[in-house]
N, C-alpha and C positions, 0 to 999 in steps of 0.2 A: 368643749375638748377637743375626742381625737381630730379634726381637721386641725384645730391648730398645730395637736406632736405630728400626724404628718406633715403637715407642711415644713413641721422645724427640719424635718430630715429632711423630705423632703429634695429641701434649701441647702442643709447641710452633711449631706450622705461625702460629700469626700470629704470636708473633715473629721468628720464619725467611720471614715475605711482606712486611716491611716494603723491601729492598731488592726494586727494577720495573729491568730494564732499561728503555736507551734507548726511547723508541719509532723513531728515529731505525734501530739498530741491527740489526732485526729487516728492515728493509728493504734494510739493506746487503746484510748473510748470504745472503734472498732475493738481488740481482743478482748474488752474485758465484756462488753455483751455478749463475742461471741463463746465464753467460758459460761458467763450466767445460762446462756441458753441454754449452752450441754448438757448442764445440773439441771439445769429444769425439763431437760425430755431426760435423764435420769431414775429423775424421781417420781416424773409421774407415769416413768417404767415401774418404777417399788410402790405405782402407790396399785397399776393396773396389776403386775403381779401380785400383788397381796391382796385383788379381793378377786381375782381369780382362784388360788387357794384357796378363802372362805368357799367361794361358789363349791368349789371343789368336794371340799369338806365337807361342806353340806349336806350335798348329793348323795356323796359316802354314803355322808352315817344318814340319809333318808334310804338307801336300798338296801342297806345292810341290818335296817333295823323290821323295812319289807320281808325281808328274804325268808324263806322257811327252812331252813339249813336249820344241825341240831345247834344247842348257843350251850359253853358250859355252865354248870348246876349253878358255880356261881361266878357265876353271873346276869344271872335269869331275875329280874326282881317283880317282886307280889304288885308294888306302886307303880304306875306306869310315869305318874310323874318326874321317880329318876331320872325317866330314859330322855325325853326333857330337860331336866335339867341337866343333863351330862351333855347332851347336845347345842343346845343355850351358852357349856357356859365352853362347851369347848370352843364352835367356833367363834370366839371371843378370842379367848387365849391362844387360839392358831390368829389369830386377822392380830394383833397386837404385834402378837409375836413376831411377823413374817415384819409389822412397821420397826418391833424394833433390832431388826437386823441389819435393819439400813445405820445404824449409826454405831453396832454392834466389832461390823464387820474392821472399818477403818479404828478400833477402838475394843480393841479386843481385852482389856487392861480393867479396861473399867467395866465388862460386864464378868468376872470370872465369879464373882461370889455371889452374884443374882444368880448366875445359871449354877449355884452350890443349894443353892437358899428354894430354886426352883424345881431343884432335881428329889428335893429332901419333902417338898407335897410332892410331887408323884407319887417316888416311895411313901407315903404314908398314902393315900388315895389309894393305889394297890393297894392297897394293908387292906384298907375297911371292905375295895370291894368283899374279898373276899375274910373277914367276919364278915360281912354280911349275911354271906353263905348261913355259916352255925351258930349265929345268934336268935338268941328268943329275942332281944329287946330290937327289934330290928327299925323303929322310929329314933329310938337314938344312934345309932349304927348311920342314917340314910341322913341327918339333922345331919352331923359329923360328914359325909362326903357332902351334902353342902359347903359347910362351912371352907371346906378346904378346897375346890373350887373358885368359891369365892373371893379363898384370899389370894388365890392364882392370879385372879385376875384383879384382887387391886395388888399385889404384888409385881408388875408386867407394869401395869396403871404407873403404880411409881418407880419404876424404872424410867420408861421413857420420862414422864418430866425428868427427871435428874436428867436424860440425856438430851435430851433437846434444849434443858439450858446451858449443863458446857458445850454443847454444837452455839450456839447463843450466841456465850460467848466469847467462843475460838477464833466465830465472828466479827465483833463486835471490836478484838485481839486485832485481826486485819488490818481492817479499814483506821485502826491509830493509827 
């Protein structure tokens, strides 16, 4: 079958070469390819920066937890799992926050309400940390602290989904 097709093309190549694309067509295609390459480069750089930020934050948290310096009394925990939990969720929040920053720079109006919500959760978390030192029911406060950190991760994840959807819709509109 391919031999017949190849033979037909070879015999009729002059007839098939009648139609030539416009000269400007290739320039437009080349320009779009260059723009896509630039966009992909920026995305890769943003991902690399996010990974670097997470590694730096994790290293910093590890070194800080290993240091023998005096820690304020309201930040000392009786149970080690809260330290691990805090480091774990903080790393996730920082990674997702760095990812979200890519979307917020070009569209800051979409992030204002989210930033207020995350600031409220952060404020509540630090109030719980302060309350922990004086609390008689430390388990309840620790549970509230974990729940707060989980809500922060869920909020950032949801905001990322929203921003990705908005970006996809905008790209679809561009190509239509």
